[in-house]
C-alpha positions in Angstrom: 14.8 -6.3 16.8 14.5 -2.6 17.9 16.9 -0.5 15.8 15.2 2.9 16.1 14.6 5.3 18.9 10.9 6.2 19.0 8.1 7.1 21.4 5.7 5.2 19.2 4.2 1.9 20.4 4.5 0.6 16.9 3.6 -3.0 17.9 0.1 -1.9 18.6 -0.5 -0.3 15.1 -3.1 -2.3 13.1 -1.1 -1.6 10.0 2.6 -1.5 10.9 3.6 1.5 8.8 3.8 5.0 10.2 5.3 8.5 9.8 6.6 10.2 12.8 6.5 14.0 13.0 8.3 16.1 15.6 6.1 18.9 16.9 9.0 20.3 18.9 10.9 20.9 15.7 7.9 22.8 14.3 7.7 24.9 17.4 11.4 25.5 17.3 11.1 26.8 13.7 8.2 29.1 14.4 9.8 30.5 17.5 13.0 31.2 15.6 11.1 33.3 13.0 9.1 35.1 15.7 12.3 36.0 17.6 14.1 37.4 14.6 11.1 39.2 13.1 10.2 40.9 16.3 6.9 42.5 17.2 6.6 44.9 14.2 6.5 42.1 11.6 3.5 39.8 11.5 4.0 36.1 10.7 1.6 34.3 8.4 1.9 30.5 8.4 1.2 28.9 5.1 -0.6 25.7 6.0 -1.4 24.8 2.4 -1.2 21.4 0.8 -2.3 19.7 4.0 0.5 21.3 5.9 3.0 20.6 3.0 2.0 16.9 3.4 2.7 16.7 7.1 -0.9 17.0 8.2 -2.5 20.4 8.6 -4.8 20.2 11.6 -2.4 19.0 14.4 0.1 21.7 13.3 -2.3 24.6 13.1 -3.8 23.6 16.4 -0.3 23.7 17.9 0.4 27.1 16.4 -2.9 28.7 17.2 -1.6 29.8 20.6 1.6 31.3 19.1 1.9 35.1 18.5 1.3 34.8 14.8 -1.0 36.7 12.6 -2.8 33.7 11.2 -2.8 31.0 8.5 -2.9 30.8 4.7 -4.0 28.2 2.2 -5.2 28.1 -1.4 -7.8 25.4 -0.6 -11.1 26.6 0.8 -11.8 23.0 2.1 -8.7 23.3 4.2 -9.7 26.7 5.4 -13.1 25.4 6.5 -11.5 22.4 8.1 -9.4 24.8 10.2 -12.5 26.7 11.3 -14.4 23.5 12.2 -11.4 22.4 14.2 -11.6 25.6 16.3 -9.0 27.8 14.6 -10.0 31.5 15.3 -7.0 33.4 13.9 -7.3 35.0 10.5 -7.2 32.7 7.5 -6.1 34.1 4.1 -7.1 32.3 0.9 -4.6 32.3 -1.9 -6.2 32.4 -5.4 -8.2 29.3 -5.9 -11.9 30.0 -5.7 -14.6 31.9 -7.7 -17.0 34.6 -6.5 -19.7 32.0 -6.1 -18.0 30.9 -2.9 -18.4 34.3 -1.4 -21.2 33.1 0.9 -18.9 30.5 2.4 -16.1 33.1 2.8 -18.4 35.3 4.9 -19.9 32.4 6.8 -16.5 31.1 7.9 -14.6 34.4 8.1 -12.2 33.7 5.3 -10.3 36.3 3.3 -10.0 35.8 -0.4 -7.3 37.0 -2.7 -8.3 39.4 -5.5 -6.0 38.7 -8.4 -8.0 39.8 -11.5 -9.2 43.3 -12.2 -12.9 42.2 -12.1 -12.7 40.3 -8.8 -13.9 43.1 -6.5 -17.0 43.8 -8.6 -17.7 40.1 -9.1 -17.5 39.3 -5.4 -19.6 42.3 -4.5 -22.2 41.2 -6.9 -22.2 37.6 -5.5 -22.1 38.6 -1.8 -24.0 42.0 -1.9 -22.4 45.4 -1.9 -23.3 46.1 1.7 -21.9 42.9 3.1 -18.5 43.3 4.8 -15.6 41.1 3.9 -11.9 41.3 4.6 -9.8 40.7 1.4 -6.2 40.6 0.3 -5.1 42.1 -3.0 -2.3 40.4 -4.9 -0.1 42.1 -7.4 2.3 40.6 -9.9 5.8 42.2 -9.4 7.5 40.0 -11.9 6.8 36.3 -11.2 4.3 36.4 -14.0 1.7 33.9 -12.6 -1.1 35.5 -10.5 -1.9 39.0 -9.5 -2.8 42.4 -10.7 -0.4 44.5 -12.8 0.9 47.2 -10.5 -1.0 49.8 -12.5 -4.3 47.9 -11.8 -4.0 48.1 -8.0 -5.0 51.7 -7.4 -8.2 51.4 -9.5 -9.2 48.3 -7.6 -8.6 50.0 -4.2 -10.7 52.9 -5.4 -13.5 50.6 -6.5 -13.4 48.7 -3.2 -13.5 51.9 -1.2 -16.3 53.5 -3.1 -18.5 50.6 -4.3 -18.3 47.9 -1.6 -18.2 47.2 2.1 -15.0 45.2 1.7 -11.9 46.0 3.8 -8.5 45.5 2.3 -6.5 43.6 4.9 -3.3 43.3 3.0 -1.4 43.8 -0.2 1.0 41.0 -1.2 3.0 39.6 -4.0 5.0 36.4 -4.7 8.7 36.5 -5.1 10.4 34.4 -7.7 13.0 31.6 -7.1 15.4 33.0 -4.6 17.7 30.0 -5.0 16.9 28.8 -8.5 20.0 27.3 -10.2 18.2 27.8 -13.5 18.3 31.5 -13.1 21.8 32.9 -12.9 20.4 36.4 -12.7 18.2 35.6 -9.7 19.7 38.4 -7.5 18.9 41.0 -10.2 15.5 39.5 -10.6 14.7 39.4 -6.9 15.8 43.0 -6.4 13.7 44.1 -9.4 10.6 42.6 -7.7 11.5 44.3 -4.4 11.8 47.6 -6.2 8.4 47.1 -7.9 6.7 46.3 -4.6 8.3 49.2 -2.8 7.2 51.6 -5.5 3.7 50.2 -5.4 3.5 50.7 -1.6 4.6 54.3 -2.0 1.9 54.9 -4.6 -0.8 53.3 -2.4 0.2 55.5 0.6 0.6 58.6 -1.5 -3.0 58.0 -2.7 -4.2 58.0 0.9 -5.0 54.4 1.3 -4.3 52.6 4.6 -3.5 48.9 4.2 -2.7 47.1 7.4 -0.4 44.4 5.9 2.3 44.4 3.2 3.7 41.0 2.5 6.5 40.2 0.1 8.8 37.7 1.7 8.3 33.9 2.1 10.6 31.3 3.5 13.8 31.9 1.5 13.4 35.6 0.9 12.8 36.2 4.6 16.2 34.7 5.4 18.0 36.4 2.4 16.4 39.9 2.3 15.5 41.3 5.8 15.0 44.7 4.0 11.9 43.1 2.3 10.1 42.0 5.5 7.9 45.2 5.5 5.3 44.4 8.2 4.3 40.8 7.2 6.1 37.6 6.2 4.6 34.4 5.1 6.5 31.2 5.9 5.7 27.7 4.7 8.6 25.4 3.9 10.8 26.5 6.8 8.1 25.6 9.3 8.8 22.0 8.5 12.5 21.8 7.6 15.9 23.3 7.7 15.1 25.3 4.5 17.6 28.0 4.0 18.8 30.0 1.0 22.5 29.8 0.2 24.0 31.8 1.6 21.5 33.0 4.2 21.9 36.4 5.8 20.4 35.3 9.1 20.9 31.9 10.9 17.8 30.5 12.5 18.7 27.0 13.7 15.8 25.4 11.8 15.0 21.7 12.3 13.5 19.0 10.2 10.2 17.8 11.6 9.7 14.6 9.6 11.7 12.3 11.9 10.9 9.0 10.1 8.8 6.8 7.9 9.0 3.2 9.1 7.4 -0.1 8.5 8.0 -3.7 9.5 8.8 -7.0 7.7 5.7 -9.1 7.3 7.3 -11.9 5.4 10.7 -13.3 4.3 11.4 -15.8 1.6 14.6 -17.3 0.0 14.7 -17.7 -3.8 17.1 -20.1 -5.4 19.0 -18.9 -8.5 16.7 -19.4 -11.5 13.5 -18.7 -9.6 11.3 -15.8 -10.5 10.0 -13.1 -8.3 7.5 -10.6 -9.8 8.5 -11.8 -13.3 12.1 -11.0 -12.5 14.7 -13.8 -13.0 16.7 -14.4 -9.8 20.3 -14.8 -10.8 21.7 -15.7 -7.4 20.3 -17.1 -4.2 18.3 -14.2 -2.8 16.5 -13.6 0.4 13.6 -11.2 0.1 11.6 -9.3 2.6 8.1 -7.9 2.2 7.0 -4.6 3.7 3.4 -3.2 3.8 4.2 0.1 2.2 3.7 0.8 -1.5 2.7 3.1 -4.3 -0.7 3.7 -2.8 1.1 5.2 0.2 3.1 7.6 -2.1 6.2 5.4 -2.4 7.1 5.8 -6.1 7.8 2.8 -8.3 10.8 4.8 -9.4 12.4 3.9 -6.0 13.4 0.5 -7.4 17.2 0.3 -6.8 17.2 2.7 -4.0 18.3 1.6 -0.5 16.3 1.5 2.7 17.5 0.5 6.2 16.9 -2.8 8.0 18.8 -3.7 11.2 21.0 -0.7 10.5 22.1 -2.1 7.1 21.2 -0.8 3.6 18.9 -3.1 1.5 18.0 -2.4 -2.1 14.4 -2.1 -3.2 13.6 -4.8 -5.7 10.0 -3.9 -6.5 7.3 -1.4 -5.4 3.7 -2.8 -5.7 0.5 -1.0 -4.8 0.5 -2.0 -1.1 3.8 -3.7 -0.7 7.5 -3.2 -1.3 9.9 -6.1 -1.9 13.4 -5.8 -0.5 16.6 -7.7 -1.2 17.6 -8.6 2.4 20.3 -11.1 1.5 23.0 -9.0 3.2 21.0 -9.0 6.5 20.8 -12.7 7.4 19.7 -11.9 11.0 16.6 -10.1 9.8 13.3 -11.7 10.7 9.6 -11.0 10.5 8.6 -8.0 12.7 11.9 -6.1 12.3 11.7 -2.4 11.5 12.4 -1.2 8.0 13.2 2.5 7.7 12.3 4.3 4.5 13.2 7.7 6.0 15.1 8.5 9.2 17.6 6.7 11.5 17.9 2.9 11.8 20.9 1.6 13.7 23.9 3.7 12.9 22.7 4.9 9.4 20.2 7.4 8.2 18.1 7.9 5.0 17.3 11.6 4.4 14.7 13.4 2.4 17.5 14.9 0.3 18.6 11.4 -0.6 15.2 10.7 -2.1 15.1 14.1 -3.8 18.4 13.5 -5.6 17.5 9.9 -6.5 14.1 10.8 -7.9 14.9 14.3 -9.2 12.2 16.0 -7.2 12.0 18.8 -4.5 11.4 18.4 -0.8 7.9 19.7 -1.2 7.1 17.2 -3.9 8.4 14.4 -1.7 6.4 15.5 1.4 3.2 16.0 -0.6 3.5 12.7 -2.5 3.0 10.8 0.8 -0.5 9.6 1.4 -2.1 11.1 4.5 -5.0 8.6 4.2 -3.4 5.2 4.2 -1.0 5.1 7.1 -0.8 6.8 10.5 0.9 10.1 11.0 2.0 10.2 14.6 2.9 13.5 16.2 5.5 13.5 19.0 6.1 16.3 21.5 8.5 16.2 24.4 9.4 12.6 23.5 5.9 11.4 23.9 3.1 10.7 21.4 0.8 13.8 21.2 -1.7 12.7 18.6 -2.2 9.8 16.1 -4.0 10.8 12.9 -5.3 8.3 10.3 -8.1 8.7 7.8 -9.2 5.5 6.0 
């Protein structure tokens, strides 16, 4: 029984489990940022983590034609994948790789992040002092994780200018948790970081250095602190979802792109009271349904007890196995083999949301997205209500 609206011909899928991703929503979100930022602020798209778990390549190929500066990831393999897929826009690498990779950076036109005082010299030694390479310099303005101390930035810029053929493309930092409930002084903290970065920019310019890009704001800060856009903003989470700080200072009309994760019943069975199912004693007559979606697909065993949708009704998860999930479908007597089970999205008149999972499991949206296996079930990309691309690696 069809209880979802979809452009996917799911009956033809060899394994009847799929994720549906709305490219129109992603395009809406990128256009919203481009409109509000204007021509004077460059937009960098963070495509890291396999596009935050949504599948990187179909998304960057969609955005390559947009008026964005380029892409960013911390994974050199992802960056090389983008180049091999035909991406020509600039690609910034967040800190992840060692100077020994310098040859690959030059070969594929990738821009590393210098985060340690010795990075410039080490990369020059590995690559050759006369070999040009665009680089980004990261400073730590208070997050305390990666980056040069502000006092170390000018000496590095001086070394790069005098001793290497490198070109500094940008100076950036990483703002702390704009919306962290664990930090009641977050506003004070965020403004301190802004002040540190602003003072650093002034010192850099007073010293006579010209750096094309200054980037401070990411998804949440860009919507909370327009005064901290400078001339470059890096957006990741908000590309994929209605991710806003509370309260936002600008309204963008962002949309969620992960429309659904669905599967189909492959078997049903009725257990009498006193039977056992997966070592569990059945206390009342129970009808179960089996779905080919399990922990190998990223569906956590901690979801036992959570509800999914079948024929528009909620059914509790009894067990999560490696490749299967067992549902209690007693309350849906009309359900039969082949019916759609919705783990995320709309089925009938009800909806299961990402936020519902996050609250149940005690995780963030990003953790949920990135927990899903991109290699065990198809990710199907829809545009203008038609299937644009089906991606499956197995």
